[in-house]
C-alpha positions in Angstrom: 0.7 -3.1 -25.1 -1.5 -6.2 -25.5 -2.1 -8.0 -22.2 -1.7 -11.7 -22.0 -5.1 -13.4 -22.1 -6.8 -13.9 -18.8 -10.5 -14.2 -18.3 -12.2 -11.8 -15.9 -13.0 -14.8 -13.8 -9.2 -14.9 -13.1 -9.3 -11.5 -11.5 -10.0 -10.9 -7.8 -11.6 -8.0 -6.0 -8.9 -6.0 -4.2 -9.6 -5.2 -0.6 -7.4 -2.8 1.3 -8.3 -2.8 5.0 -6.6 0.1 6.7 -7.0 1.5 10.2 -9.3 4.3 8.9 -11.2 2.8 6.0 -11.8 -0.2 3.8 -11.1 0.4 0.1 -12.4 -2.0 -2.6 -11.5 -2.1 -6.3 -12.8 -4.4 -9.0 -11.3 -4.4 -12.5 -12.1 -6.0 -15.9 -9.7 -7.1 -18.6 -9.9 -5.7 -22.1 -7.6 -6.3 -25.0 -5.2 -3.5 -24.3 -5.9 -2.4 -20.7 -7.8 -2.8 -17.5 -11.2 -1.2 -17.1 -12.4 0.1 -13.7 -15.9 -1.3 -13.1 -16.3 -0.9 -9.4 -14.7 0.9 -6.5 -15.5 2.5 -3.2 -14.5 3.0 0.4 -16.2 2.9 3.8 -14.9 4.4 7.1 -14.1 2.1 10.0 -14.8 2.8 13.6 -11.7 4.0 15.6 -9.5 1.1 16.7 -11.4 -1.6 14.8 -8.1 -2.2 13.0 -4.8 -1.2 14.6 -1.3 -1.6 13.0 -2.6 -4.4 10.7 -4.4 -6.3 13.5 -8.1 -7.0 13.4 -9.4 -5.9 16.8 -13.0 -6.1 15.9 -13.4 -8.6 12.9 -17.2 -8.7 13.3 -17.6 -4.9 12.7 -15.0 -4.9 9.9 -16.8 -7.8 8.3 -20.1 -6.1 8.4 -18.7 -3.0 6.8 -17.1 -5.0 4.0 -20.3 -6.9 3.4 -22.3 -3.6 3.2 -19.7 -2.2 0.8 -20.0 -5.2 -1.5 -23.8 -5.0 -1.3 -23.9 -1.3 -2.1 -21.4 -1.7 -5.0 -23.4 -4.8 -6.3 -20.2 -6.9 -6.4 -20.9 -10.5 -7.1 -17.4 -11.8 -7.5 -16.4 -14.1 -4.6 -12.7 -14.3 -5.2 -10.9 -11.6 -3.3 -7.4 -10.6 -2.4 -6.2 -8.5 0.6 -2.9 -7.1 1.8 -1.2 -6.8 5.2 1.3 -4.5 6.8 2.5 -3.5 10.3 4.5 -5.2 13.0 3.3 -8.7 12.0 5.0 -8.6 8.6 8.8 -8.6 8.0 10.1 -7.8 4.6 13.9 -8.3 4.3 16.3 -8.5 1.4 19.1 -11.0 1.9 22.1 -11.8 -0.3 22.6 -15.5 -0.9 24.6 -17.8 -3.1 22.9 -18.5 -6.4 21.0 -21.8 -6.3 18.1 -23.6 -7.9 14.5 -22.7 -6.9 14.2 -26.0 -5.0 17.5 -25.5 -3.1 16.6 -21.9 -2.4 13.2 -22.9 -0.9 14.9 -25.5 1.3 17.5 -23.0 2.4 14.9 -20.4 3.3 12.9 -22.9 5.3 15.9 -24.1 7.3 17.7 -20.8 7.7 14.9 -18.2 7.9 15.2 -17.8 11.7 18.4 -16.0 11.3 16.7 -13.4 9.1 13.4 -12.8 11.0 12.6 -12.1 14.7 9.7 -14.5 14.9 9.5 -18.2 15.7 9.5 -20.0 12.3 6.5 -22.1 13.4 4.4 -18.9 13.9 4.8 -17.4 10.4 3.9 -17.9 6.8 7.0 -17.6 4.6 7.5 -16.5 1.0 10.4 -15.3 -1.1 11.4 -14.1 -4.5 14.8 -14.3 -6.2 15.4 -10.8 -7.5 18.1 -12.3 -9.9 20.5 -9.5 -9.2 23.6 -11.7 -9.8 26.9 -10.0 -9.6 29.5 -10.2 -12.4 30.7 -13.6 -11.5 27.1 -14.8 -11.1 27.7 -16.4 -7.7 25.4 -14.4 -5.5 21.9 -12.9 -5.8 19.5 -10.8 -3.7 16.4 -12.5 -2.4 13.3 -10.7 -1.0 12.1 -12.6 2.0 8.6 -12.1 3.5 7.3 -13.5 6.8 3.8 -12.8 8.1 2.4 -14.0 11.4 0.0 -16.8 11.0 -2.3 -15.5 13.7 -2.8 -12.2 12.0 -3.3 -13.6 8.5 -5.6 -16.3 9.7 -7.9 -13.7 11.4 -8.3 -12.0 8.0 -9.0 -15.3 6.2 -11.5 -16.3 8.8 -13.3 -13.0 8.6 -13.5 -13.0 4.8 -14.6 -16.6 4.6 -17.3 -15.8 7.1 -18.7 -13.4 4.5 -18.8 -16.2 1.9 -15.9 -14.7 0.1 -12.9 -16.7 -1.2 -9.6 -15.1 -0.3 -7.1 -16.4 -2.8 -4.4 -13.7 -2.6 -2.5 -12.4 0.4 -0.2 -9.5 -0.5 1.9 -7.0 1.3 0.9 -3.3 1.1 4.2 -2.2 -0.4 4.2 -4.9 -3.1 0.6 -4.1 -4.0 1.6 -0.5 -4.4 4.5 -1.5 -6.6 2.3 -3.6 -8.7 0.0 -0.7 -9.5 2.9 1.6 -10.2 4.6 -0.8 -12.6 1.4 -1.1 -14.6 1.0 2.7 -15.0 4.6 4.0 -15.2 7.9 3.1 -17.0 9.8 0.4 -15.3 13.3 1.9 -15.9 12.8 4.7 -13.4 14.1 4.9 -9.9 11.4 6.1 -7.7 10.3 6.2 -4.0 6.7 5.1 -3.5 5.3 6.5 -0.3 1.9 5.4 0.9 0.6 7.5 3.9 -2.3 6.0 5.7 -4.1 7.0 8.9 -1.7 5.2 11.2 1.2 4.0 9.1 3.4 5.0 6.3 4.8 2.5 3.7 8.0 3.3 1.8 8.9 1.2 -1.2 11.9 2.3 -3.3 12.0 0.8 -6.8 15.2 0.8 -8.9 14.9 -0.4 -12.5 11.8 -2.4 -11.7 13.1 -4.1 -8.5 12.1 -3.2 -5.0 15.3 -2.5 -3.1 14.1 -0.7 0.1 10.8 -1.6 1.7 9.7 -0.5 5.2 6.6 0.3 7.3 6.7 3.2 9.7 4.2 3.7 12.5 3.2 7.3 11.7 0.2 8.5 9.8 -2.2 11.3 8.9 -4.5 10.6 11.9 -1.8 12.3 14.0 -2.6 15.6 12.2 -6.3 15.2 12.6 -6.1 14.4 16.4 -3.7 17.3 17.0 -6.0 19.8 15.2 -8.9 18.3 17.1 -7.3 18.7 20.5 -5.8 22.2 19.8 -9.1 23.7 18.8 -11.5 21.5 20.8 -13.5 20.6 17.7 -15.1 17.4 16.4 -13.0 14.8 14.5 -14.9 15.4 11.3 -14.2 19.2 11.3 -10.5 18.6 12.1 -10.3 16.1 9.2 -11.9 18.7 6.9 -9.4 21.4 8.0 -6.5 19.0 7.5 -7.5 18.3 3.9 -8.3 21.9 3.1 -12.0 21.2 2.5 -13.0 24.1 4.7 -11.1 27.4 5.2 -8.7 27.6 8.1 -9.2 31.4 8.6 -7.8 32.5 12.0 -6.7 28.9 12.7 -4.2 28.9 9.8 -1.1 29.8 11.7 -1.6 27.2 14.4 -2.5 24.5 11.8 0.7 25.4 10.0 2.7 24.8 13.2 1.0 21.5 13.7 1.6 20.5 10.1 5.3 21.5 10.3 6.1 19.6 13.5 4.3 16.4 12.5 5.3 16.3 8.9 8.9 16.9 9.8 8.8 13.4 11.4 7.4 12.0 8.1 10.2 13.7 6.1 12.9 12.3 8.4 11.6 8.7 7.9 11.4 9.2 4.1 14.9 10.7 4.1 16.3 7.7 6.1 15.0 5.4 3.4 16.3 7.6 0.6 19.8 7.8 2.3 19.9 4.0 2.7 19.1 3.6 -1.0 21.6 6.2 -2.1 24.4 4.5 -0.1 24.0 1.4 -2.1 22.9 2.9 -5.5 24.9 6.1 -5.9 24.9 5.5 -9.7 21.1 5.4 -10.0 19.7 8.5 -8.3 16.0 8.7 -7.6 13.9 10.7 -10.1 10.8 11.4 -7.9 8.5 10.7 -5.1 5.1 9.2 -5.8 2.6 9.7 -3.0 -0.5 7.7 -2.3 -2.9 6.8 0.6 -5.5 9.0 2.2 -2.8 11.0 4.0 -1.2 12.0 0.7 -4.1 14.4 0.2 -3.2 16.6 3.2 -3.3 20.2 1.9 0.1 21.3 0.8 1.9 18.0 1.5 3.1 17.2 -2.0 4.8 20.6 -2.3 6.3 20.3 1.2 7.8 16.9 0.6 9.2 18.0 -2.7 10.9 21.0 -1.1 12.3 19.0 1.9 13.6 16.0 -0.1 14.6 18.0 -3.2 12.8 15.5 -5.4 9.8 16.2 -7.6 6.7 14.8 -5.9 3.3 13.9 -7.3 0.1 12.2 -6.3 -0.3 8.7 -7.6 -3.0 8.0 -10.1 -3.5 4.2 -10.1 -6.0 4.5 -13.0 -3.7 6.5 -15.4 -3.6 3.7 -18.0 -7.1 2.2 -17.3 -10.4 2.9 -19.0 -13.6 3.8 -17.1 -17.2 4.1 -18.0 -17.9 7.7 -17.1 -21.7 7.1 -17.2 -21.2 4.7 -14.2 -18.3 6.3 -12.4 -17.9 10.0 -12.0 -14.4 11.1 -13.2 -14.2 13.7 -10.5 -14.8 11.1 -7.9 -12.2 8.9 -9.5 -9.6 11.7 -9.3 -10.4 12.4 -5.7 -10.3 8.8 -4.4 -7.5 7.7 -6.7 -4.5 8.1 -4.4 -6.1 6.1 -1.6 -7.1 3.3 -3.9 -3.6 2.5 -5.0 -3.1 -0.6 -2.8 -6.6 -2.1 -3.5 -5.9 -1.6 -7.2 -2.6 -3.3 -7.0 -4.3 -6.3 -5.5 -7.1 -6.2 -8.1 -4.5 -6.3 -11.0 -3.1 -9.6 -9.8 -4.7 -12.7 -11.4 -6.0 -15.5 -9.1 -4.0 -18.7 -9.1 -6.9 -20.7 -7.9 
């Protein structure tokens, strides 16, 4: 597959700002693929970011600046993504109309689709071109993001002398990475599990048909392990990920895991059921898991068993090249699932 020509100046540095960590990815174009040239992550203080809201932009900005400095990233054009309560993603079915008429309709009728004051949000949409047999109606994906939240990110990044030129939504960034690495004719559920939220994006034949954010995440597990055994957060995190043996704690950790992850499974199943109600003729082929929470010990096997779908960890670099003298392949394998959103942003060319 030969990629359309784009200079590397057209690419942005992808920045994924979660509630637990900042992830950064920088790519380079080659004739036939992308090459990974820079990536890394840095942990954020607790509550610096909560449900997509920047509570402490100064601290978050300092950590991003330090990460760029350590990775020796000179590119100023960046993209970032948002999620949480401040973002509404909704699919609506409308009469087929021209792009100009559709834009006018969205601007004048958006308030019936979103629970925010239209003056307080940035709006965007995409015609999915799913016209029925008579070609009279089509599905349109509508996105609304609170200006206050987006502007806080823009102000923080611009204060670091960076040029934010792309604002994405977590689920769509994830979809972007997936479509680059996997066949587009599959029906899959992309599940990104972060520290405090879970994003579910179900793709059918290359189109996002179910997209939702759920306020649950892997920090729940860490905090419950921490409280149960009265240990430090770092040790609880290591136990959660299986980095240190559980030994006599194993049975109690299994109980914590079961009770918390049952909630995750219920949310995933709700999304799957919604999909199957409307796409009975296109069953899902698998779950693809990403995010730091996807690396919880035993989670892939557990979700596969509970949903009766094959599950696997997402490798966003599957079809990319990498200079193994500069980036350790083992590190790339370890960090891969949590870099999926940052990579999806980095793939997108700048329009400025």
